[in-house]
Structure formats: C-alpha cells, structure tokens
N, C-alpha and C positions, 0 to 999 in steps of 0.2 A: 026396687032398691034392695041391695044385699045388706044383711044384718049379722054381725058376729058378736059373740059374748065371751068375755075373758074373766078369770079370777085374778084379782090383783091384791096388793097390799097398800092401796091408796086409801088412807084412813079418814081424811078430813078435808075441809075447805082449803087449807094451806097446801096440802098435798096436790089437790086439784089445780091450784094456781101454778104449782111448780111443773106439773106435767102438761099444762095447756099449751105452751109454746111448741113443745115437741110434737103434740098431736096436730097442731095447726100447720106445721111444716109438712106433715104427711099428706101429700096431695090426693091420695085416694080416699081420705076421710072427709065426709061431708058434714056429719053430725056425730056427736058422741056425748055420753054421760056416764057418771059413776054413781052407783047406788051404795053409798057409804053406810047405810042402815042395815045392810045384810052381812052375814058372817063372811061370805066370799068376796065382798067389795066388788061387785060385778061391774065391769066396764062394758058398755054396749056401744058398738061402733056401727055406723051406717054409711053407705055410699054405693053408687052404682057399680063402681069398680074397686071396692075396698080390698086392699092387699093385706092379708093376715101377717105376713113377714114384716111389712112396713110398720104395722101397728105394734107388733111385738118389739121391734127394734126401737121405736120411738119411746115406748114406756120404759124399756130397759135403759136407754140413754138418759132418761130423766132420773134414773136411780131407783126404780121400783121393780118389784117382781110381778111377772105376768105369766099366765098359762091359759091355754084354750079351755073353755068350760065344757 
C-alpha cells in the first residue's frame, strides 16, 4: 500500500469533518488521517493507487492549504 504525507492547515475535528466528504470522493484514497497535535498538521493518506494530485485537489476544494511533506 502506498503512503503519502502532506502538511496542511487542518486544525481540529470540525476541520476534519469538513474535509471528509472531499477525501471520500477521491477514489484513490483508501485510508487517511490528520495528526492535529503536530505543528505541521500532517495528513497521511494510504491506498494501493493513491494519486497525489487527487489528494491535493480534494483538500484544496474543501478550502484548506496542503503541500507535500
């Protein structure tokens, strides 16, 4: 399974709820989580065929900043 990590500005549970439907629509994403306890608010995405561009677009569409870690 492929694993990608990104820095985001997803800060809290409410932010996670907002981005959830966007990441669920990304068919290459099988699992994901955000570590809001770290400075970089790291989003970890996993999937056999996870598409970096698709993840970047999904988070941006939800209104958050994201960059590859």
